[in-house]
C-alpha positions in Angstrom: 12.7 -49.6 -2.8 12.8 -45.5 -3.5 10.4 -43.6 -4.8 11.7 -41.6 -8.0 12.3 -37.9 -7.8 8.7 -36.0 -10.1 10.5 -33.5 -12.6 9.7 -30.4 -11.9 9.1 -27.1 -13.7 11.0 -24.1 -12.7 9.1 -21.1 -11.8 8.1 -18.7 -14.1 7.8 -15.4 -14.0 9.0 -14.6 -10.4 7.0 -12.3 -8.3 9.9 -9.8 -7.8 8.8 -6.6 -7.7 6.7 -5.8 -4.4 4.0 -2.0 -4.1 3.3 -1.3 -0.3 1.0 0.7 0.9 2.8 2.8 3.9 -0.7 4.0 6.4 -2.5 1.1 7.2 -0.6 -1.4 5.6 3.1 -0.8 6.9 3.0 2.4 9.1 0.7 2.2 11.9 -0.3 6.2 12.8 -3.0 5.5 15.5 -5.8 7.8 13.8 -3.7 10.7 12.7 -5.2 11.3 9.2 -8.6 11.6 11.2 -6.9 13.9 13.6 -5.1 16.3 11.2 -8.3 16.5 8.9 -10.3 17.6 11.4 -7.0 19.8 12.5 -7.1 21.0 9.0 -10.8 21.9 8.7 -11.1 24.0 11.9 -7.8 26.0 10.3 -9.8 26.1 7.3 -12.9 27.3 9.3 -15.0 24.1 8.5 -18.6 24.9 10.4 -18.6 22.3 13.3 -21.9 20.2 12.3 -20.1 20.1 8.5 -16.8 18.0 10.4 -18.7 14.5 11.2 -20.2 14.2 7.1 -17.0 15.3 6.0 -14.6 12.3 8.5 -17.4 10.1 7.4 -15.5 10.5 3.6 -12.4 10.7 4.2 -12.9 7.0 6.3 -15.1 5.5 3.4 -11.7 6.8 0.7 -8.7 5.2 2.8 -6.3 5.0 0.5 -7.6 7.5 -1.9 -4.9 10.9 -3.1 -5.5 12.9 -0.2 -5.8 16.1 -2.5 -8.9 14.1 -4.5 -10.4 14.3 -1.4 -10.4 17.2 -0.4 -11.5 18.6 -4.0 -14.5 16.4 -3.4 -15.2 18.2 -0.1 -13.8 21.7 -0.6 -15.3 22.0 -4.2 -12.7 24.3 -6.0 -9.3 24.1 -6.8 -7.6 26.7 -4.3 -9.5 25.7 -1.1 -8.4 22.4 -1.7 -5.2 22.7 -2.0 -5.6 25.0 1.0 -7.1 22.4 2.7 -4.6 19.9 1.8 -1.9 21.8 2.9 -3.1 22.5 6.3 -3.6 19.0 6.5 0.4 18.1 5.6 1.5 20.2 8.2 -1.0 19.3 10.8 0.1 15.8 10.2 4.0 16.6 10.4 3.2 18.0 13.4 1.7 15.1 14.6 4.1 12.2 13.7 6.7 14.6 15.3 4.8 13.8 18.2 6.1 10.3 18.4 2.5 8.2 16.6 4.1 7.0 14.1 5.1 3.3 14.2 5.4 -0.1 11.9 3.0 -2.3 11.9 4.2 -5.3 14.1 6.6 -7.3 11.5 6.6 -4.5 8.3 10.5 -3.9 8.6 11.4 -7.4 9.1 9.4 -8.8 6.0 10.7 -5.7 4.0 14.0 -6.5 4.9 13.2 -10.4 4.3 11.5 -9.6 0.7 14.6 -7.9 -0.2 17.0 -10.6 1.0 15.1 -12.9 -1.3 15.6 -10.9 -4.3 12.5 -8.7 -4.4 12.7 -5.3 -5.1 10.5 -3.1 -2.8 8.8 0.3 -3.3 6.4 2.0 -0.8 3.8 4.3 -2.2 1.5 6.7 -0.2 -1.9 8.8 -1.3 -0.2 11.3 0.6 2.1 14.4 -0.3 5.7 14.2 -0.7 6.1 16.2 2.6 4.0 13.7 4.7 5.2 10.5 3.0 9.2 12.0 3.8 7.9 13.0 7.9 6.9 9.4 7.6 10.2 8.0 6.9 12.0 10.4 8.7 9.8 9.4 12.4 10.7 5.6 11.2 14.1 5.9 10.0 12.9 4.4 6.9 14.6 6.8 4.3 17.1 4.0 3.1 14.9 0.7 3.7 14.0 0.6 -0.4 15.2 1.3 -3.4 12.2 3.9 -4.6 9.4 5.5 -2.5 6.2 7.5 -4.2 3.3 9.6 -4.1 0.9 10.5 -6.8 2.8 13.6 -7.4 5.2 11.4 -8.2 3.2 9.0 -10.9 1.8 12.3 -12.4 -0.8 13.4 -10.4 -3.1 10.8 -9.7 -3.3 8.8 -6.7 -5.4 5.5 -6.0 -7.8 4.0 -7.5 -5.6 4.9 -10.4 -2.6 2.2 -11.0 -0.2 5.1 -11.5 2.0 4.5 -9.0 2.3 1.2 -9.6 3.1 1.3 -12.7 5.8 3.8 -12.1 6.9 1.6 -10.1 7.2 -1.1 -12.7 8.8 1.9 -15.3 11.0 3.1 -12.6 12.6 -0.1 -11.7 13.1 -1.9 -14.2 13.2 -4.9 -11.9 10.6 -7.7 -13.7 10.1 -8.2 -17.2 6.2 -7.5 -17.0 3.6 -6.5 -14.7 2.3 -10.4 -14.5 5.8 -10.3 -11.6 3.8 -7.7 -10.2 2.9 -7.7 -6.1 0.8 -5.0 -5.0 0.1 -5.0 -1.0 -2.8 -3.0 0.9 -5.1 -2.3 3.3 -8.1 -0.5 1.3 -10.4 -1.6 -1.2 -8.3 1.6 -3.4 -5.3 0.1 -2.9 -7.3 -3.4 -4.3 -8.0 -1.3 -7.2 -5.4 -0.1 -7.9 -3.9 -3.4 -8.3 -6.0 -5.4 -10.1 -6.1 -1.9 -12.9 -2.0 -2.3 -13.2 -2.7 -6.0 -14.1 -0.8 -7.1 -11.2 -0.7 -11.1 -10.8 -0.7 -11.0 -6.7 -2.8 -7.8 -5.2 -2.9 -8.7 -1.4 -5.1 -7.3 0.9 -4.2 -7.1 4.4 -6.2 -6.5 7.9 -4.1 -4.1 9.9 -5.6 -1.0 8.4 -9.1 0.3 6.7 -11.3 -2.6 5.4 -12.4 -5.9 6.0 -11.9 -8.8 4.0 -15.0 -9.1 2.8 -14.2 -5.3 0.8 -10.8 -6.0 -0.3 -12.2 -9.9 -1.5 -14.6 -7.1 -3.6 -12.3 -5.3 -4.8 -10.3 -7.7 -6.3 -7.9 -8.9 -3.8 -6.2 -12.3 -5.1 -5.3 -13.5 -1.6 -6.1 -11.8 2.2 -3.6 -12.0 4.9 -3.7 -10.7 8.4 -0.2 -8.2 8.1 2.3 -7.7 5.8 4.5 -9.7 8.1 2.7 -12.8 6.6 3.7 -11.5 2.5 7.0 -13.4 2.2 6.2 -16.6 2.9 2.9 -15.9 0.8 5.0 -14.4 -2.0 7.7 -17.9 -1.6 4.7 -20.0 -1.4 3.6 -19.0 -5.0 7.2 -19.0 -6.2 7.7 -22.1 -5.9 8.6 -24.8 -8.8 5.7 -26.5 -10.4 5.1 -30.1 -10.3 5.1 -31.5 -13.5 2.8 -34.3 -12.9 -0.1 -34.6 -10.0 1.4 -36.4 -7.1 0.0 -40.1 -5.9 -2.9 -40.1 -3.8 -2.3 -39.3 -0.6 1.1 -38.2 -0.8 2.3 -35.1 0.8 
């Protein structure tokens, strides 16, 4: 006897706006952040014995807006701006040397998300000039509808939710923040997602922080890489059964 089909509830609030971090999440840069910082610090005359302490702070704050990092390390605004400019120049020079690559499967994942009707936005803690250098190195200028850096969202980067909320406002892709997805590799990415009200805050294990750090800062899901994100969202958007399956039913 054929078992009657159980009624289903259509998926509500589909997860149709996906905000992705770049370095460590969709982009592999082979440690260029640290190398560019060292180059910038040396150009600014930082003492060699101070570099290890500074690098420790840079590592601990991966994902944060770079100008915020430099304000902490160099004190006054003029030095911070000079450091940020030197960092951007150094990173751009290194990026032009062919050191930038996509995280395996990242472009295909973004294209799959778009094919499923999801709007994808790329965000970064870098300045616009550095973000553009990365996009050019990968040939990603036209890959997504919108790319954002802290300056595009009023100047505050992560862990503030400003870039995520700017993506929400500028794309008008979804009706509410419960349809937002934020994915990144750092604690700061997770905090910005949580503070934005995103329904899914996905940590990836291809960058700076491990699963324990990501979960401690609010990750709702932890996946191996961004390549797994389309399948995760497809599962979360499946229609819900109105009643539970019989015991033993697949």
